[in-house]
N, C-alpha and C positions, 0 to 999 in steps of 0.2 A: 324856288326851293322849300325853304321852311316851310310857307304853308303845305307844299306838300308832303315833306319830312311829316309834319302832325297828322295832317288826312290820311295818311296811309299804313305811315310806321309810329303811331302815338307820341313823335317828336323825337323819337330816336335815328339816327341816318344810319342807314345800312352801311354794314362794312362788304358785301359781296357785287364784283366788280360788274357784272351785270343790273344786279338791282340799282348801283349807283348811275350805270349808262343811259338808262332808262327817265332818269328826272330831264325837264326840259332844262338848256342849261351846264349841264354836266357831260362834258368831254372825256378822252381817254385820259388824258394829261391830270384836270383834276379830279377824277376817278382814282388816278395814282396816287395824287397829294394827299388823298382823303385817305386811301388804304394803307398810303405808307406811314403817314405823319400824327393820323387821328387813332388808327387800329394799330400799329407797329407790325406790318408786315409789310412781307418781299414783293412791294408793285413797282414797277418800274416809274420814270417817270420821265418827261423828255421835254425840257423849258429851253428857251434860248441858248445858257449857259451851259447844255447838259450836250446839246446837239453839237454846240459848237469843240467841246475838249473832246466830244466821242469822234466828231468827223477829221477833226485833228491829230487827233493820236493816233487811230485805227486805219482812219478811212484816206484821206488826204484832198482825192481827186474827185469832181465833177460835184454838182449844188445838192449840199444837205439835204436843204427843204424836197426834192428828187427822191433821196434815198432815208426817209422817214421808214417805211417799214424794215428795213434795214437796221436803223438807228434803235426802232423799238426793241427790237429784239435781242440786240447787242447790248442795250441796254439792263434789258431782262437776265440776261446769261451772267451779266456780270456782278450781281448783286450778292454778295455771301448770303450764305444759310441765316437768316436771324437776323441781318445786319441793314437790313432797308431803308429802315429811320435812316442811320447812321451814314450809310453809301448815299444814299440821295444829296441827302444835306450835304457831306462834305463833296461831293460833284458841283452841285451848285456852286457852292462856296468855292472852291475853287475856280471855278470858270468865270464867277464874278471878281476874283481877286488875282490869281495869276496867270490865267490861260485868258487873258481879257480881250474883247472885241478888237481892240487897239492899243500897240504894244504892251504885246504880253510880256511876263519876265520868263520865256525861254531860257533861259543859262541858269536858273535860279529851280525848275522844272524838272521833279522826280523822276518824271516820265521821261523825260528827252530821249534816254538811252532807246527805247522804243515807239515813242513817235512820229508817225510816218512824214507828219510835215517839218518835224525842226531839222534835218538833214536838208530840203529843198528849200526852207527858208528861216534861219535861225535867225531874229531879233534881238537889239539888244536895248532893256530898256531904257529907254531918253530922262537924262538927270531933269 
Protein backbone atom coordinates (compact mmCIF):
# COMPACT_ATOMS: atom_id res chain seq x y z
CA UNK A 1 0.00 0.00 0.00
CA UNK A 2 2.83 2.38 0.87
CA UNK A 3 4.63 1.84 -2.45
CA UNK A 4 1.40 2.23 -4.38
CA UNK A 5 0.60 5.43 -2.47
CA UNK A 6 4.00 6.87 -3.38
CA UNK A 7 3.69 5.82 -7.02
CA UNK A 8 0.11 6.93 -7.59
CA UNK A 9 -0.34 9.83 -5.18
CA UNK A 10 3.10 11.18 -4.40
CA UNK A 11 3.04 9.62 -0.94
CA UNK A 12 -0.26 11.15 0.18
CA UNK A 13 -3.06 8.65 0.83
CA UNK A 14 -6.29 9.69 -0.93
CA UNK A 15 -9.49 10.28 1.02
CA UNK A 16 -11.87 9.23 -1.77
CA UNK A 17 -13.57 5.89 -1.05
CA UNK A 18 -13.32 4.57 -4.62
CA UNK A 19 -9.64 5.45 -4.84
CA UNK A 20 -8.93 3.77 -1.51
CA UNK A 21 -10.84 0.65 -2.58
CA UNK A 22 -8.70 0.46 -5.73
CA UNK A 23 -5.64 -0.37 -3.58
CA UNK A 24 -4.76 -4.03 -3.21
CA UNK A 25 -5.39 -4.95 0.42
CA UNK A 26 -7.86 -2.16 1.20
CA UNK A 27 -11.45 -3.26 1.60
CA UNK A 28 -14.55 -1.46 2.75
CA UNK A 29 -13.65 -1.53 6.46
CA UNK A 30 -10.11 -0.20 5.98
CA UNK A 31 -11.30 2.46 3.53
CA UNK A 32 -13.92 3.58 6.06
CA UNK A 33 -11.39 3.62 8.88
CA UNK A 34 -8.94 5.71 6.85
CA UNK A 35 -11.65 8.14 5.79
CA UNK A 36 -13.07 8.40 9.31
CA UNK A 37 -9.92 8.52 11.41
CA UNK A 38 -7.36 10.08 9.06
CA UNK A 39 -9.64 12.51 7.22
CA UNK A 40 -12.45 13.02 9.76
CA UNK A 41 -15.11 12.08 7.20
CA UNK A 42 -18.51 10.57 8.01
CA UNK A 43 -17.60 7.11 6.73
CA UNK A 44 -19.10 3.93 8.19
CA UNK A 45 -16.95 1.26 9.81
CA UNK A 46 -18.06 -2.29 10.44
CA UNK A 47 -15.64 -4.23 12.63
CA UNK A 48 -16.48 -7.13 14.93
CA UNK A 49 -17.49 -4.84 17.81
CA UNK A 50 -19.68 -2.62 15.64
CA UNK A 51 -21.36 -5.63 14.04
CA UNK A 52 -22.15 -7.05 17.48
CA UNK A 53 -23.59 -3.79 18.84
CA UNK A 54 -25.70 -2.98 15.77
CA UNK A 55 -26.98 -6.53 15.45
CA UNK A 56 -27.90 -6.85 19.12
CA UNK A 57 -29.49 -3.43 19.46
CA UNK A 58 -31.33 -3.12 16.14
CA UNK A 59 -31.74 -6.61 14.62
CA UNK A 60 -31.35 -9.46 17.14
CA UNK A 61 -32.40 -12.28 14.79
CA UNK A 62 -30.43 -14.21 12.21
CA UNK A 63 -26.74 -14.44 11.47
CA UNK A 64 -24.99 -11.05 11.55
CA UNK A 65 -22.57 -12.19 8.83
CA UNK A 66 -25.49 -12.83 6.48
CA UNK A 67 -26.82 -9.32 7.17
CA UNK A 68 -23.67 -7.32 6.48
CA UNK A 69 -25.21 -5.22 3.70
CA UNK A 70 -27.99 -4.09 6.00
CA UNK A 71 -25.52 -3.50 8.86
CA UNK A 72 -23.33 -1.34 6.58
CA UNK A 73 -26.39 0.72 5.66
CA UNK A 74 -27.38 1.01 9.31
CA UNK A 75 -23.88 2.04 10.33
CA UNK A 76 -23.86 4.75 7.69
CA UNK A 77 -27.34 5.99 8.59
CA UNK A 78 -26.52 6.29 12.29
CA UNK A 79 -23.49 8.56 11.90
CA UNK A 80 -24.43 12.07 13.05
CA UNK A 81 -23.36 14.70 10.47
CA UNK A 82 -19.77 15.85 10.98
CA UNK A 83 -19.33 13.34 13.85
CA UNK A 84 -18.07 10.25 12.01
CA UNK A 85 -14.78 10.05 13.91
CA UNK A 86 -16.45 10.34 17.31
CA UNK A 87 -19.31 7.99 16.45
CA UNK A 88 -17.08 5.27 15.04
CA UNK A 89 -14.64 5.45 17.93
CA UNK A 90 -17.48 5.41 20.46
CA UNK A 91 -19.35 2.44 18.98
CA UNK A 92 -16.14 0.41 18.65
CA UNK A 93 -15.23 1.19 22.27
CA UNK A 94 -18.78 0.45 23.40
CA UNK A 95 -18.63 -2.97 21.78
CA UNK A 96 -15.24 -3.67 23.32
CA UNK A 97 -16.12 -2.54 26.85
CA UNK A 98 -19.90 -2.74 27.39
CA UNK A 99 -21.59 -4.82 24.70
CA UNK A 100 -18.91 -7.49 24.88
CA UNK A 101 -19.09 -10.85 23.14
CA UNK A 102 -19.31 -12.69 26.46
CA UNK A 103 -20.88 -11.37 29.65
CA UNK A 104 -22.01 -7.96 28.34
CA UNK A 105 -22.96 -5.26 30.83
CA UNK A 106 -26.60 -5.26 29.69
CA UNK A 107 -28.01 -3.90 32.95
CA UNK A 108 -25.79 -0.83 32.67
CA UNK A 109 -26.36 -0.32 28.96
CA UNK A 110 -27.79 3.09 28.00
CA UNK A 111 -29.50 1.44 24.99
CA UNK A 112 -31.28 -1.36 26.86
CA UNK A 113 -34.65 0.42 26.67
CA UNK A 114 -34.71 -0.04 22.89
CA UNK A 115 -32.27 -2.93 22.46
CA UNK A 116 -33.83 -5.81 20.51
CA UNK A 117 -31.74 -8.37 22.41
CA UNK A 118 -32.23 -7.09 25.95
CA UNK A 119 -35.84 -8.31 26.43
CA UNK A 120 -34.94 -11.77 25.12
CA UNK A 121 -31.81 -12.46 27.11
CA UNK A 122 -30.76 -9.86 29.65
CA UNK A 123 -27.46 -10.94 31.07
CA UNK A 124 -26.01 -9.92 34.39
CA UNK A 125 -22.29 -9.42 34.54
CA UNK A 126 -20.67 -12.08 36.65
CA UNK A 127 -18.58 -10.89 39.58
